[in-house]
C-alpha positions as CSV (number, residue, x, y, z in Angstrom):
1,M,1.2,288.7,65.0
2,T,0.7,289.8,68.2
3,A,0.0,288.1,71.3
4,L,-3.6,288.4,71.5
5,T,-4.1,286.9,67.8
6,G,-6.7,283.8,68.2
7,K,-7.5,285.0,71.7
8,S,-11.2,285.2,72.8
9,I,-11.1,287.7,75.7
10,A,-14.8,288.2,77.3
11,I,-15.5,291.1,78.8
12,A,-17.7,291.7,82.1
13,A,-17.9,295.3,82.4
14,D,-20.4,297.7,80.8
15,R,-19.3,301.7,81.2
16,Q,-15.5,300.5,79.9
17,A,-16.7,297.8,77.9
18,A,-16.3,299.5,74.4
19,A,-12.6,300.9,74.8
20,I,-11.6,298.1,76.3
21,G,-12.5,295.5,73.5
22,E,-11.1,297.9,71.1
23,L,-7.2,297.3,73.5
24,V,-8.1,294.0,73.0
25,H,-8.6,294.2,69.4
26,K,-5.7,296.3,68.7
27,Q,-3.9,293.4,70.4
28,G,-5.3,291.2,67.8
29,G,-7.5,289.6,70.4
30,T,-11.1,288.7,70.0
31,P,-13.3,290.7,72.2
32,V,-16.5,289.4,73.7
33,T,-18.6,291.7,75.4
34,V,-20.7,289.9,78.2
35,P,-21.4,293.1,80.6
36,I,-22.3,291.9,84.0
37,Q,-21.8,294.3,86.4
38,G,-25.9,295.2,87.0
39,R,-27.7,298.7,86.5
40,K,-26.6,301.6,88.5
41,V,-29.3,303.1,90.8
42,L,-29.1,306.2,92.2
43,N,-30.7,306.1,96.0
44,E,-31.4,310.1,95.4
45,R,-34.0,310.4,98.3
46,E,-31.6,308.8,100.5
47,A,-28.9,310.8,99.3
48,E,-30.1,313.8,100.0
49,K,-31.0,313.1,103.7
50,D,-27.6,311.6,104.3
51,V,-26.2,315.2,102.6
52,K,-28.3,316.8,105.6
53,K,-26.9,314.8,108.0
54,L,-23.7,315.6,107.3
55,I,-24.0,318.9,106.9
56,G,-26.5,319.4,110.1
57,S,-24.4,317.1,112.3
58,H,-20.0,316.9,113.3
59,F,-18.6,314.1,112.2
60,D,-14.8,313.5,113.2
61,Y,-14.3,311.6,110.2
62,V,-16.0,311.0,107.1
63,I,-14.7,307.3,104.5
64,L,-15.6,308.2,100.8
65,T,-15.4,304.6,98.9
66,T,-16.1,305.8,95.4
67,G,-16.1,308.1,92.6
68,I,-19.5,307.1,91.7
69,G,-20.5,307.7,95.4
70,S,-18.9,311.0,96.3
71,K,-20.3,312.8,93.4
72,A,-24.1,310.8,94.3
73,L,-24.0,312.9,97.7
74,E,-22.4,316.0,95.8
75,E,-25.2,315.9,93.0
76,A,-27.9,315.5,96.1
77,A,-26.6,318.6,97.9
78,T,-26.6,320.3,94.5
79,R,-30.4,319.1,94.5
80,I,-31.1,320.6,97.8
81,G,-29.2,323.8,97.3
82,Q,-26.5,323.2,99.8
83,H,-23.1,322.5,97.7
84,E,-21.6,325.2,99.0
85,A,-22.2,323.8,102.6
86,Y,-21.7,320.2,102.1
87,I,-18.3,320.9,100.5
88,E,-17.0,322.9,103.2
89,S,-18.3,320.1,105.1
90,L,-16.0,317.8,103.9
91,R,-13.5,320.1,104.0
92,E,-14.0,320.6,108.2
93,T,-13.7,316.8,108.9
94,K,-10.5,314.1,108.3
95,L,-11.7,312.4,105.0
96,A,-10.4,308.6,105.0
97,V,-10.5,307.7,101.0
98,R,-9.5,304.7,98.6
99,G,-10.0,304.3,95.0
100,S,-8.1,306.6,92.3
101,K,-11.8,308.2,91.2
102,T,-12.5,308.7,95.1
103,I,-9.0,310.7,94.9
104,K,-9.7,312.6,91.2
105,W,-12.8,313.6,92.7
106,M,-11.5,315.4,95.6
107,K,-8.7,316.7,93.7
108,E,-11.4,318.6,91.2
109,K,-12.8,319.6,95.0
110,D,-10.1,320.8,96.5
111,L,-10.2,319.1,99.3
112,K,-7.0,317.1,101.2
113,P,-7.3,313.7,102.3
114,F,-6.6,312.8,105.7
115,K,-5.8,308.6,105.2
116,V,-5.9,307.1,101.6
117,S,-5.5,303.2,101.4
118,E,-2.2,302.6,100.2
119,D,-3.9,299.4,97.6
120,G,-6.9,300.7,97.6
121,T,-8.5,298.1,99.8
122,M,-11.3,298.7,102.3
123,K,-9.4,296.6,104.8
124,E,-6.4,298.3,104.3
125,L,-8.1,301.9,104.7
126,I,-9.9,300.1,107.9
127,G,-6.4,299.0,109.3
128,A,-5.2,302.4,109.1
129,L,-8.2,303.7,111.1
130,S,-7.6,300.8,113.3
131,D,-4.6,302.3,114.5
132,L,-5.7,305.5,115.7
133,Q,-6.7,306.4,119.2
134,L,-10.5,306.6,118.9
135,N,-12.4,306.8,121.4
136,G,-16.6,307.6,120.3
137,E,-15.6,309.8,117.4
138,K,-18.9,310.1,114.7
139,V,-17.9,308.6,111.6
140,F,-19.6,308.5,107.9
141,L,-19.3,306.0,106.0
142,Q,-20.2,306.1,102.4
143,Q,-20.5,302.5,101.0
144,Y,-19.9,301.1,97.9
145,N,-22.8,299.8,96.5
146,K,-23.5,296.6,99.5
147,E,-21.2,296.4,101.8
148,E,-19.2,292.9,102.7
149,E,-21.2,292.1,106.2
150,R,-17.4,291.3,107.2
151,L,-15.6,294.7,106.4
152,L,-18.9,296.9,108.4
153,N,-18.7,294.0,111.5
154,Q,-14.7,295.6,111.5
155,L,-15.7,299.0,111.1
156,T,-18.7,298.8,113.7
157,A,-16.0,297.2,116.2
158,L,-14.1,300.2,116.2
159,P,-14.9,302.4,119.3
160,I,-17.2,304.8,116.9
161,E,-20.4,306.4,116.1
162,L,-20.9,304.6,112.8
163,Y,-23.2,306.5,110.0
164,Q,-23.8,304.9,106.8
165,S,-24.7,305.9,103.3
166,L,-25.9,304.1,100.3
167,P,-26.0,306.8,97.9
168,Y,-25.9,303.8,94.5
169,H,-26.9,300.2,94.4
170,Y,-26.9,298.1,91.7
171,I,-29.2,295.6,90.5
172,E,-28.8,292.2,89.3
173,P,-27.5,291.7,85.4
174,E,-30.7,290.1,82.9
175,E,-29.8,286.1,83.5
176,E,-29.2,285.4,80.1
177,T,-26.2,287.6,79.6
178,L,-25.0,286.3,83.5
179,N,-26.0,282.5,81.9
180,K,-24.1,283.5,79.0
181,L,-21.1,284.5,80.1
182,Q,-20.9,281.4,82.8
183,N,-21.6,279.0,79.8
184,L,-18.9,280.5,77.9
185,I,-16.3,280.2,80.8
186,I,-17.1,276.4,81.3
187,D,-16.9,275.3,78.2
188,Q,-13.7,277.2,78.1
189,K,-14.6,278.6,74.9
190,V,-13.1,281.7,75.9
191,D,-9.2,282.2,77.0
192,A,-9.4,285.1,79.1
193,V,-12.7,286.9,81.4
194,V,-11.7,290.9,82.2
195,F,-13.3,291.9,85.4
196,T,-13.4,295.7,86.6
197,S,-15.0,295.7,89.6
198,K,-15.9,293.2,92.5
199,T,-19.2,293.6,91.9
200,Q,-19.0,291.7,88.7
201,V,-17.0,289.3,90.5
202,Q,-19.9,288.4,93.0
203,N,-22.7,288.2,90.6
204,L,-20.9,285.9,88.2
205,F,-20.0,283.5,91.5
206,E,-24.1,284.5,92.9
207,T,-24.7,280.5,92.3
208,G,-21.5,279.5,93.5
209,S,-20.2,276.7,90.7
210,R,-17.9,274.3,91.0
211,Q,-17.5,274.0,87.4
212,L,-16.6,277.6,87.3
213,S,-14.0,277.5,89.6
214,G,-12.5,274.3,87.6
215,A,-12.5,276.2,84.3
216,F,-10.3,279.1,85.7
217,A,-8.4,276.8,87.2
218,D,-7.7,275.1,83.7
219,K,-7.6,277.5,80.5
220,V,-9.5,279.9,81.0
221,L,-7.5,283.3,82.7
222,A,-8.9,285.8,85.3
223,V,-7.5,289.4,84.7
224,A,-8.6,292.0,87.0
225,V,-8.3,296.0,87.2
226,G,-7.3,296.7,90.4
227,S,-6.0,294.9,94.0
228,V,-10.0,295.1,95.2
229,T,-11.3,293.0,92.0
230,A,-8.4,290.4,92.4
231,D,-9.1,290.3,95.7
232,E,-12.8,289.4,95.3
233,L,-11.7,286.5,92.8
234,K,-8.9,285.3,95.4
235,S,-12.2,285.0,97.7
236,Y,-13.6,282.5,95.5
237,G,-11.0,280.6,95.4
238,I,-9.2,281.9,92.0
239,D,-5.2,282.6,92.4
240,R,-4.0,282.5,88.9
241,I,-5.1,286.4,87.9
242,V,-3.4,288.9,85.7
243,E,-3.8,292.4,87.1
244,P,-1.6,295.2,86.7
245,A,0.7,297.3,89.0
246,K,-1.5,300.1,88.4
247,P,-5.4,300.1,88.3
248,K,-6.5,301.3,84.8
249,M,-7.4,299.7,81.7
250,G,-5.0,300.2,79.3
251,A,-2.9,299.0,81.7
252,M,-4.5,295.4,82.5
253,I,-4.9,294.6,78.8
254,I,-0.9,296.0,78.4
255,A,-0.7,293.3,81.9
256,L,-2.6,290.8,79.4
257,T,-0.7,290.6,76.5
258,N,2.2,290.4,78.2
259,Y,1.3,287.4,80.2
260,Y,1.1,285.4,76.9
261,K,4.0,286.6,75.1
262,Q,5.7,285.0,78.3
263,Q,3.7,281.8,78.4
264,A,4.5,281.7,74.2
């Protein structure tokens, strides 16, 4: 018998759902895949415009927030025949980045970051930028889906000229799927819910249900792949959260397994 034997684990992810489900199954648990990430939509024309802006203007800083966004801008540069010029523009500016996938993409392109968010959050990255002696610098921001108004306000409050790029976004998940996961949680028919992005958390709580918060406070355990997702859960009043030391899928399931071992 393993730590997850008899445990029903809901998986809110989409792309990694099968791999996470296999990890849960190997630990004796029963995976329940209910993807609420929503479908990714590339804003191709906007991304191409943004690449032209980046190449044609001088930016003092470029903020890259996700691996998906970094790749989407690179693909846009390739479509318009400006790939080399795009990479060179990044090489000639100061890069402020967050996220392991963003850093991995940069290493593949032999790009060196100027600032890296130590905890993987935009909050920490904005704090690092705030400590610099800024005075009218031009900053190119690759947004993550739809960035929170609070974080944007913090950036626009700095003495900088901000250009915002949104190379992709997610559309809302199917209502039937969302309702299914909400009901599983409210009725406490699952023992834990695995979240791999803050978008999944936002989609789950879009109705602001107190019953959801109550279920997480009672029996249902929230599991976050990393600090960004965990912080989003906390913003909805969820404080019983399992989070791995490193934001990896395998480490997340090990952390979940260890939690139940300790409880036993």
